[in-house]
Residue frames relative to the residue before (quaternion, step in Angstrom):
aa qw qx qy qz dx dy dz
M 1.0000 0.0000 0.0000 0.0000 0.00 0.00 0.00
P 0.4658 -0.7206 0.4397 0.2654 3.58 -0.82 0.97
V 0.4408 -0.6399 0.5313 0.3376 3.63 -0.93 0.43
M 0.1981 -0.7629 0.5935 0.1630 3.56 -0.81 0.90
S 0.5202 -0.6329 0.4874 0.3023 3.46 -1.23 0.54
A 0.4567 -0.6934 0.4886 0.2683 3.48 -1.24 0.47
W 0.5410 -0.5476 0.4844 0.4158 3.64 -1.27 -0.19
C 0.3130 -0.7882 0.5164 0.1188 3.47 -1.11 0.48
V 0.1731 0.7826 -0.5767 0.1579 3.54 -0.51 1.13
R 0.3532 -0.7714 0.4736 0.2365 3.62 -0.62 0.93
A 0.1762 0.8125 -0.5339 0.1541 3.55 -0.80 0.84
S 0.1252 0.8487 -0.5049 0.0960 3.46 0.50 1.13
G 0.7229 0.4972 -0.2366 0.4174 3.58 1.05 -0.75
W 0.4667 0.6994 -0.4794 0.2514 3.75 1.06 -0.10
L 0.4739 -0.6721 0.4995 0.2724 3.51 -1.13 0.64
G 0.3611 -0.7610 0.4888 0.2271 3.49 -0.89 0.90
F 0.4477 -0.6869 0.5221 0.2349 3.51 -1.12 0.69
G 0.4448 -0.7501 0.3987 0.2837 3.66 -0.10 -0.39
W 0.2471 0.7742 -0.5628 0.1514 3.46 0.84 0.86
R 0.4578 -0.6681 0.4927 0.3182 3.41 -1.18 -0.06
C 0.5816 -0.6404 0.3129 0.3921 3.35 1.21 0.14
V 0.4690 -0.8740 0.0362 -0.1219 2.26 0.18 1.49
C 0.0771 -0.3534 -0.1164 -0.9250 -2.05 1.62 1.88
W 0.0354 -0.6379 -0.6388 -0.4287 -5.18 0.88 -2.92
G 0.3366 0.4801 -0.6991 0.4092 3.78 1.60 -0.09
V 0.5643 -0.4714 0.0286 0.6772 2.75 0.96 0.23
V 0.8301 -0.1428 0.1117 0.5272 2.62 0.07 0.61
G 0.4904 -0.7554 0.3836 0.2045 3.21 -0.64 0.40
W 0.1851 0.7137 -0.5971 0.3160 3.20 0.93 0.50
D 0.8234 0.0605 -0.1066 0.5540 3.37 0.72 -0.21
N 0.5340 -0.6587 0.3913 0.3575 3.41 1.10 0.47
T 0.8374 0.2420 -0.2182 0.4389 3.51 0.61 0.18
A 0.0196 0.8811 -0.4686 -0.0603 2.99 0.97 -0.90
M 0.7719 -0.3337 0.2221 0.4934 3.20 -0.18 -0.97
D 0.1137 0.8220 -0.5427 0.1296 3.49 -0.11 1.12
G 0.0176 -0.8077 0.5891 -0.0189 3.56 0.35 1.12
E 0.2217 -0.7421 0.6106 0.1653 3.62 -1.14 0.58
V 0.3022 0.7741 -0.5203 0.1970 3.63 0.95 0.52
R 0.1733 -0.7836 0.5874 0.1046 3.60 -0.69 0.85
G 0.1992 -0.8127 0.5415 0.0814 3.54 -0.69 1.10
S 0.6606 -0.4601 0.3592 0.4722 3.56 -1.25 -0.05
G 0.6590 -0.5996 0.3084 0.3333 3.46 -1.22 0.37
G 0.5382 0.6616 -0.4047 0.3300 3.56 1.06 -0.36
G 0.4623 -0.6815 0.4982 0.2714 3.53 -1.13 0.69
S 0.3574 -0.7168 0.5480 0.2410 3.64 -1.17 0.31
A 0.6214 -0.5379 0.4146 0.3906 3.40 -1.26 0.35
M 0.6283 0.5306 -0.3360 0.4591 3.54 1.05 -0.70
A 0.6892 0.4427 -0.3176 0.4776 3.60 0.82 -0.91
E 0.5925 0.5382 -0.3979 0.4482 3.68 0.99 -0.50
S 0.6998 0.4682 -0.2945 0.4520 3.54 0.75 -1.08
A 0.6417 0.5420 -0.3557 0.4098 3.57 0.93 -0.72
R 0.7258 0.4524 -0.2410 0.4588 3.49 1.00 -0.91
A 0.6360 0.5441 -0.3354 0.4325 3.53 1.17 -0.56
A 0.7843 0.2743 -0.1812 0.5262 3.64 0.94 -0.38
S 0.3700 -0.7543 0.4805 0.2515 3.66 -0.68 0.61
V 0.2980 -0.7752 0.5302 0.1709 3.61 -0.65 1.08
H 0.0802 -0.7699 0.6327 -0.0210 3.50 -0.72 1.20
N 0.0200 0.7754 -0.6298 0.0416 3.54 -0.80 1.03
G 0.7708 -0.2873 0.1772 0.5403 3.49 0.21 1.19
D 0.8540 -0.0664 0.1044 0.5054 3.56 -0.24 -1.20
W 0.7284 0.3701 -0.2540 0.5177 3.68 1.25 -0.08
V 0.1026 -0.7882 0.6055 0.0393 3.55 -1.29 0.52
L 0.3153 -0.7217 0.5908 0.1751 3.44 -1.14 0.73
R 0.0098 -0.7890 0.6143 -0.0007 3.64 -0.91 0.90
G 0.5921 -0.5867 0.4095 0.3708 3.46 -1.14 0.31
A 0.4475 -0.7020 0.4672 0.2977 3.55 -0.85 0.77
V 0.1708 -0.7212 0.6581 0.1326 3.65 -1.21 0.39
A 0.7243 -0.4829 0.3077 0.3841 3.49 -1.41 0.48
A 0.6526 0.5307 -0.3160 0.4389 3.60 1.07 -0.74
D 0.5544 0.5932 -0.4150 0.4105 3.65 1.12 -0.01
V 0.5483 0.6964 -0.4090 0.2170 3.58 1.06 -0.68
E 0.6882 0.4726 -0.3200 0.4479 3.64 0.85 -0.78
V 0.6341 0.5219 -0.3603 0.4424 3.60 0.99 -0.54
I 0.6704 0.4912 -0.2773 0.4821 3.52 1.14 -0.78
A 0.6111 0.5326 -0.3359 0.4796 3.51 1.16 -0.68
E 0.6132 0.5126 -0.3196 0.5090 3.67 1.03 -0.59
L 0.6594 0.5135 -0.2927 0.4646 3.59 0.90 -0.88
R 0.6262 0.5516 -0.3013 0.4613 3.57 1.01 -0.89
A 0.6756 0.5387 -0.2630 0.4292 3.52 1.02 -0.97
A 0.6276 0.5532 -0.2652 0.4794 3.40 1.19 -1.04
V 0.7698 0.4061 -0.1990 0.4506 3.58 0.66 -1.24
M 0.7294 0.4306 -0.2681 0.4590 3.64 1.00 -0.58
R 0.4652 0.7327 -0.4338 0.2419 3.58 1.13 -0.44
A 0.6945 0.5077 -0.2912 0.4185 3.62 0.79 -0.93
D 0.6526 0.4838 -0.3007 0.4997 3.52 0.99 -0.80
L 0.6692 0.4928 -0.3119 0.4605 3.58 0.80 -1.03
E 0.6622 0.4790 -0.3275 0.4741 3.58 0.80 -0.71
R 0.6498 0.5008 -0.3599 0.4444 3.61 0.92 -0.69
L 0.7183 0.4211 -0.2461 0.4962 3.65 1.16 -0.54
G 0.4837 -0.6810 0.4284 0.3445 3.51 1.48 0.16
R 0.6372 0.5491 -0.3604 0.4032 3.68 0.96 0.53
Y 0.4632 0.6929 -0.4636 0.3006 3.55 1.07 0.33
D 0.0797 0.7421 -0.6577 0.1016 3.45 -0.99 1.02
E 0.4325 -0.7707 0.4118 0.2223 3.56 -0.43 1.32
H 0.6491 0.4656 -0.3539 0.4865 3.61 1.04 -0.29
R 0.7063 0.4813 -0.2758 0.4398 3.61 0.76 -0.98
V 0.5841 0.5776 -0.3613 0.4412 3.60 1.11 -0.69
R 0.6934 0.4535 -0.2328 0.5093 3.58 1.04 -0.67
Q 0.6961 0.5217 -0.2685 0.4137 3.44 0.85 -1.02
R 0.5888 0.5723 -0.3244 0.4696 3.58 1.20 -0.72
L 0.6480 0.4667 -0.3342 0.5007 3.54 1.04 -0.53
R 0.6467 0.4927 -0.3559 0.4608 3.57 0.76 -0.80
D 0.6910 0.4850 -0.3313 0.4214 3.58 0.73 -0.91
S 0.8051 0.3224 -0.1799 0.4643 3.64 0.81 -0.65
F 0.3883 0.7499 -0.4520 0.2874 3.56 1.38 0.11
S 0.0504 0.7847 -0.6169 0.0331 3.55 -0.94 0.82
A 0.3461 -0.7833 0.4868 0.1724 3.45 -0.42 1.39
Q 0.6050 0.5888 -0.3357 0.4179 3.59 1.26 -0.63
H 0.7896 0.3008 -0.1824 0.5028 3.58 1.06 -0.61
T 0.6355 0.5406 -0.3347 0.4380 3.64 1.40 0.19
S 0.1937 -0.7480 0.6291 0.0846 3.48 -1.20 0.69
V 0.3131 -0.7335 0.5842 0.1508 3.62 -0.97 1.02
I 0.2746 -0.7539 0.5739 0.1637 3.49 -1.00 0.86
M 0.1409 -0.7964 0.5868 0.0400 3.60 -0.52 1.16
L 0.0207 -0.7726 0.6345 0.0071 3.59 -0.90 0.89
E 0.8388 0.0055 0.0019 0.5444 3.53 -0.70 0.96
G 0.7192 -0.4501 0.2975 0.4378 3.55 0.96 0.61
E 0.7252 0.3940 -0.2695 0.4962 3.63 1.15 0.00
L 0.5414 -0.6054 0.4459 0.3762 3.63 -1.10 0.61
A 0.0524 -0.8344 0.5486 -0.0093 3.56 -0.64 1.12
G 0.7952 -0.1140 0.0819 0.5898 3.60 1.23 -0.12
C 0.2163 -0.7711 0.5836 0.1341 3.44 -1.46 -0.19
V 0.0648 -0.7890 0.6035 0.0951 3.51 -1.21 0.09
T 0.1643 -0.7789 0.5970 0.0992 3.64 -0.90 0.78
V 0.0058 -0.7401 0.6724 -0.0039 3.68 -1.03 0.80
R 0.0860 0.8080 -0.5757 0.0908 3.50 -0.65 1.15
P 0.5032 -0.6503 0.4563 0.3402 3.56 -1.02 0.50
V 0.1184 0.7632 -0.6251 0.1125 3.68 -0.84 1.04
G 0.8953 -0.0780 0.0138 0.4383 3.47 -0.85 1.17
G 0.7166 -0.4709 0.2066 0.4711 3.55 1.05 0.96
R 0.7661 0.2808 -0.2628 0.5149 3.50 1.17 0.53
Q 0.5602 -0.6205 0.3920 0.3841 3.58 -1.02 0.22
W 0.2301 -0.7794 0.5624 0.1526 3.73 -0.78 0.81
L 0.1677 -0.7839 0.5896 0.0986 3.60 -0.58 0.94
E 0.1572 0.7980 -0.5618 0.1512 3.63 -0.68 1.15
H 0.7957 0.2733 -0.1984 0.5029 3.49 -1.34 0.08
F 0.3047 0.7218 -0.5530 0.2834 3.56 0.78 0.98
Y 0.1305 0.8138 -0.5474 0.1448 3.58 -0.11 1.29
L 0.0461 0.7473 -0.6626 -0.0163 3.60 -1.18 0.61
A 0.5472 -0.6681 0.4147 0.2866 3.40 -1.04 1.17
P 0.6130 -0.5930 0.3816 0.3564 3.67 -0.94 0.71
H 0.6894 0.4685 -0.3147 0.4541 3.64 0.95 -0.58
C 0.6231 0.5167 -0.3106 0.4983 3.53 1.31 -0.20
Q 0.5163 0.6616 -0.4203 0.3451 3.63 1.15 -0.18
G 0.7742 0.3623 -0.2675 0.4447 3.63 -1.28 0.26
R 0.6319 0.5213 -0.3655 0.4421 3.57 1.17 0.41
G 0.5897 -0.6079 0.3493 0.4009 3.61 1.21 0.20
V 0.4753 0.7201 -0.4300 0.2657 3.51 1.14 -0.11
G 0.6372 0.5358 -0.2977 0.4672 3.55 0.98 -0.88
S 0.6855 0.4409 -0.2946 0.4989 3.59 0.79 -0.91
A 0.6286 0.5567 -0.3391 0.4242 3.63 0.92 -0.62
V 0.6680 0.4773 -0.2864 0.4938 3.54 1.08 -0.96
L 0.6533 0.4936 -0.3582 0.4486 3.56 0.80 -0.93
R 0.6254 0.5702 -0.3375 0.4121 3.61 0.91 -0.73
T 0.6863 0.4773 -0.2626 0.4819 3.32 0.93 -1.05
V 0.6008 0.5453 -0.3492 0.4688 3.70 1.02 -0.55
L 0.7252 0.4449 -0.2338 0.4706 3.47 0.87 -1.04
E 0.6126 0.5225 -0.3781 0.4569 3.65 1.02 -0.46
R 0.6445 0.5091 -0.3387 0.4590 3.61 1.08 -0.72
A 0.6231 0.5516 -0.3035 0.4640 3.54 1.09 -0.79
E 0.6224 0.5743 -0.2745 0.4554 3.47 1.07 -1.02
A 0.6829 0.5129 -0.2737 0.4423 3.57 0.89 -1.11
Q 0.7108 0.4213 -0.2510 0.5042 3.56 1.30 -0.57
G 0.4630 -0.6928 0.4341 0.3425 3.57 1.26 -0.06
M 0.4365 0.7175 -0.4268 0.3353 3.54 1.27 0.59
T 0.3780 -0.6372 0.6250 0.2460 3.52 -1.35 0.72
V 0.1968 -0.7754 0.5926 0.0947 3.49 -1.15 0.92
G 0.1066 -0.8081 0.5774 0.0465 3.67 -0.78 1.00
L 0.0009 -0.7730 0.6323 -0.0512 3.55 -1.29 0.52
N 0.1313 -0.7603 0.6076 0.1884 3.46 -1.31 -0.02
V 0.1590 -0.7797 0.5983 0.0938 3.56 -1.14 0.66
L 0.5904 -0.5848 0.4175 0.3675 3.58 -1.11 0.47
Q 0.5626 -0.5805 0.4592 0.3684 3.66 -0.97 0.58
G 0.8013 0.2119 -0.2294 0.5103 3.56 -0.79 1.08
S 0.4421 0.6955 -0.4706 0.3151 3.64 1.22 0.03
A 0.4779 -0.6511 0.5270 0.2644 3.54 -1.04 0.80
A 0.5331 0.6353 -0.3883 0.4018 3.56 1.28 -0.44
R 0.5493 0.6265 -0.4018 0.3798 3.61 1.06 -0.77
R 0.6380 0.5425 -0.3241 0.4401 3.66 0.95 -0.88
L 0.6180 0.5529 -0.3197 0.4584 3.53 1.00 -1.04
Y 0.6861 0.4993 -0.2787 0.4498 3.62 0.76 -1.06
E 0.6281 0.5551 -0.3276 0.4359 3.57 1.03 -0.95
R 0.6556 0.5670 -0.2795 0.4131 3.45 1.08 -1.03
H 0.7021 0.4424 -0.1938 0.5233 3.42 1.27 -0.81
G 0.6740 -0.5509 0.2891 0.3984 3.71 1.17 0.41
F 0.4683 0.6087 -0.5084 0.3895 3.70 1.13 0.32
V 0.1227 -0.7435 0.6561 0.0404 3.44 -1.46 0.63
V 0.5501 -0.6448 0.4407 0.2956 3.48 -1.18 0.73
E 0.2241 -0.7423 0.6209 0.1146 3.55 -0.98 1.08
A 0.8049 -0.1763 0.1255 0.5526 3.63 0.86 -0.87
E 0.1013 -0.8161 0.5645 0.0712 3.52 -1.15 0.34
D 0.1348 -0.7512 0.6327 0.1314 3.62 -1.18 0.34
P 0.7453 -0.4239 0.2399 0.4554 3.58 -1.16 -0.05
V 0.7219 0.4000 -0.2493 0.5066 3.61 1.20 -0.23
D 0.8251 0.1952 -0.0672 0.5260 3.65 0.76 -1.05
V 0.2306 -0.6847 0.6717 0.1635 3.40 -1.40 0.38
F 0.1909 -0.7943 0.5730 0.0657 3.62 -0.72 1.08
M 0.0289 -0.8387 0.5399 -0.0647 3.53 -0.62 1.24
M 0.1023 -0.7979 0.5896 0.0722 3.61 -1.16 0.49
R 0.1519 -0.7583 0.6239 0.1129 3.50 -1.25 0.39
P 0.2387 -0.8111 0.5154 0.1396 3.50 -0.39 1.28
P 0.6568 -0.4411 0.3878 0.4729 3.71 -1.25 0.26
G 0.7892 0.3271 -0.2337 0.4644 3.55 -1.13 0.71
A 0.5103 0.6186 -0.4508 0.3920 3.72 1.09 -0.22
M 0.2737 -0.7781 0.5543 0.1114 3.51 -0.85 1.06
A 0.5156 -0.6127 0.4705 0.3706 3.58 -0.99 0.62
G 0.8304 0.2632 -0.2211 0.4385 3.39 -1.11 0.88
T 0.5993 0.5260 -0.3326 0.5035 3.52 1.49 0.15
S 0.3669 -0.6751 0.5869 0.2552 3.60 -1.28 0.31
V 0.0531 -0.7642 0.6428 0.0020 3.53 -0.96 1.11
K 0.4095 -0.6938 0.5397 0.2445 3.50 -1.13 0.67
A 0.4456 -0.7033 0.4951 0.2484 3.50 -0.90 1.03
């Protein structure tokens, strides 16, 4: 499968939020952040195509299109960043945490975050039920605090905003990533003992509260 180039946007001075990648759960600032397992229909989206067609360059980080060979590296990243939160919830299983990523991995809708030439994280945005679903957003712990996670999230949201699309996701209960998403205009739609489901409608502004 050919490697697709990424989109390019300069962003070296953004403030980092502190996930654990999450860890792209979102990163992990909490290790989980947002790890939705929603599976959408197979068709590609304009946002996904645009994201993969152009390479995103933000100072020292770049987004490139994922390829099938990335799956095992990303599965290991997921296991590392989500372990603490899943153990806290009594749901950690070292095989299952990796297999769920393998089962739902879509190179077509996933971008890999490259930082200083190394794979530092990933993010998946796929069409589901008339909205964009943000999932598998992970950032390695040693890459946190540099503004990369916030910058990538802003890039994804700007693209969705340009298309008038609602963005949905879910985070684990107690995840620090929830605060990050709330700062970027996400609101809670529903929750259960394990997950919090959030959405960001078109026009939602970062730092504002919007009723779902």
